[in-house]
Structures are given as structure tokens and as C-alpha cells.
N, C-alpha and C positions, 0 to 999 in steps of 0.2 A: 230876778236874780239878786242874791244877797251880796253884801260886801265880802263875806267869807268865800262865797262861791267864785267871785271875781278873783280873789287872792289865789284860789285853787287853780283857776284857768291860767293865771299868770305863772304859777309854779309849773304847770304842764308845759307852757310855752318855753320855759327854761330848759326843759328836758327833751322836748320834741320840737324841731324847727317849725316855727309858726307858719312860715310860708309853704310848708309841705302838708299842713293839716287839711284834710278834705272835709271832715265833719266831726262833731263832738256830740255825744249823747250824755247829757248831764242829769244825773239822778237827784231827786230831792234829798236834802240833808236829813240825817237822823240824830236826834239827841237822846241819850240814855246814860244814866249814872254819872252825870257831870261831864260827859264827853260828847262832842259832835263829830260825826263821821260823814263822809260823802264819797261817791263813786262816779266815775265817768268812763266812757268807752271812746277812744280816740282812733280815728282812721288816718293814717299817714301815707301819702304817696311817696314813692322812691324819688330821690333827687335826680335831676336831669344831668347826666355827665356832659362835660365839655365836648364839642364836636370832634376835637382832635385828641381826646383822652386816650383812645386805643392806640393811635399812632405814636403818641408820646411815650406810652408805656411799652411799646413793642409788641402789643397784643393784637390779635386778629379782631376785626370789627365784629360787633354783635350781628346775628342773623337779621337782615333787613325785613321790614314788613312789606306787604304787597304794595302799599302806597310808595314806600321807599324804592322798591324795585322799578316802578314805572316813572319815577321822578328823574328827569334827565340831569338834574343838578346833584343827584345823590351819587357819591363816589366813595366807597369804603376804602380804608387804608390797607390794601392787600398788595402783595408783590405781583408784578405784571405777569410773571410766568408760573405763579403758584396754582396748585389744584383748587384752592379756595377761590381764586380770581376766576378761573374757568367755570367753576360751579355757579358763582354769582352771575356771570354773564349768561349762562344757560337759563338760570331762573328768570333773569330780566327779559330775555327773549321770549320765554314761555308766557310770562305775564303780559307782555305787550301783545303777543299773538292772541291771547285769551281775551284781552280787552277789545282788540280790533274785531274779533269774531263775536263779541258780546256773549261769551260763554264763561261759566265759572271755572276757576283754576283747577278744581278737582275732577274735571271732565264729566261731571254729572249733569243731568238735565237742568237748564237754567230755570230758576223759580219765576213764576209769573204773578203779576198783580191781579186783582180781582177783575180788572177791565181787560185782561188778556195781554197787556203790554209787558214786555220783558222788564225785569228790575234794572234800574239804572246801573251802569257799569261801575261808577264811583262807589255806589252803595254796596255793590258786591265786594269791592275791594276792602271796604271798611269792615264788612261782616266776617272777612277771613282773618282779621287781626285778632290775636288773643287778648282777652280782657286784662286791663292793668291790675297787677297784684299790689295790694296795700299791706302795710304793717298795721295790725290792729292791737292797740294798747289798752290795758285796763289801768286806770289811775285811781288812787285812793288818798284821802287825807284824813287826819285825826287831829282835832283841836280840843285840848283840855280846857274846860270852862270853870272848874272848881278845884279846890285843894291846893296842895303845895306846888303842884306842877301847872297851876293855872297859866294859860297862855302858851303852853307847849304846842308846837306845830310840827306835824310830820306829814310828808308826802311821799308816795311810792308810785312809780310808773313802770309797768312791766309789759313787755311785748308778748302777746298771747298767741298771735297767729299771723301767717303770711297768706293772704287770700284775696279774692276779688271783693269789690265793694258790697256785692250782694250778701256776702258772708257776715258783714258787720251786724246785721239784725240777729243772726244766730248767737253771736257773742253777747249782744244786749240781752237777749232772752235768758241766756245762761247766767248772767249777772243777776237778773231779777229772781231766778229760781234759787240761787245761792243765798241771796239776801232775804228771801222769804217775803218780799214786798211786791205788791201788785201795782205800785205807782209807776206811771209812764215817765220816762226821762224827757227832758227838753232836748230837741235836736237843733244843734247849731250848725249852720253851713260854714264854709270857710270864711266868708265875709262877715257873718254874724259873730264868729269866734274872734276875729280881729277887732271888730267893733267893741265887743265886750271887754277886751283887754284894755281899751283906752277910754271906756265909758267913765264919766265923772261919778264919784261916789254918791253925790246928791241925787242922781237919777236911779240909783239902785234901791231895791226893796230892803227894808231893815229886818 
């Protein structure tokens, strides 16, 4: 990673909360006509709302996951006599009955492992949760190396999609096609991204 690429990552962190970054795909820089440009694809997870956010705003709680339904400590902020409260209790009872009977919630035949043993009920509950949707950004920088505008620095970060993590690869391939370059980007995990932000300049490639 070069010093300019680190500067690019820091500019991204100013526009996308660094604690919400899941991964970054950093493409090799391109120099042409006295200008250096670079592209990155950034996956950002949604912020976790405060536990009492719905109650504070007077809104109904978000539909709970299966794990939330069977958690005895889970209590959505719903009026005691409201239809929503009754529906929640019905869903919780159904979930508890399904777990107790070791049957999936959709009443279909329970999947079996290769050894013939039923799939663990906790795993069944996790499989019924929807995948987390991420905001996928395309980030670009432009650094002028020569001429009267030498040193000019421009960064643009645009949200391209709201999709599961698996869709990030499709965005990466799209960037490769548009750039006409076959070079593979460096994939930075959340931890690697945070480390790169703080890495001493002396440890970076020039």
C-alpha cells in the first residue's frame, strides 16, 4: 500500500463511519497524463440502533428475528392491548413450540445431517434470519501530479447498492469491467482497514 492509498482510505473513513466498514476492495492506482487515480469498493453495515430507539420515537418495534422471539429477555416496545403485541406473542409461542418439537418454523420437513441426526434447533433458528443488508459504496480519488494544478486532491464516495455481502463481488467485477483493467483489488477486512488507517508512513510502499 502506498502513502497515497492510505490517504485515500483515510478520506473514505471521513465519509463512511470506520466502525461500520465490513470490508474494502482497493484497486491498484493508475497513472496517466500526469494524473493518478484510484478506486475502491466499500461495504458498510447499517448502524445498530439503541435498544430503546423505537420506544423513544413512539414507533413500533422492528419485526423480531426468530432468535429474538425465543429470547425470554426480548421485549418489544408495544402497547399491551395492541394487535401488534398479540401478533408478537403468537409468533413467540409458535417459535417456542417449533423449537420444543425440533421442527422448522415453516412446518416443512426438518433437514437432516448426513449422519441422519436432525439439524440443531439453534442452527435452524439462525438459518431463518434474513441476511444483513449492507450499503455498497464506490470510492474514487484523483491526484494531479504535474502542471499548474499539481497536488490537487479530489475524492468522491457514492452509494451504489443496498444488498447482502455476497453482492459486493458483483460490484467489484462491475468496477473492473468499467475500468477495463484486469488487476485484482486488495481485499481489506474491517480490522485490516482500521490498521491501515493508523499504519506509520515508514511501513508503507512508496
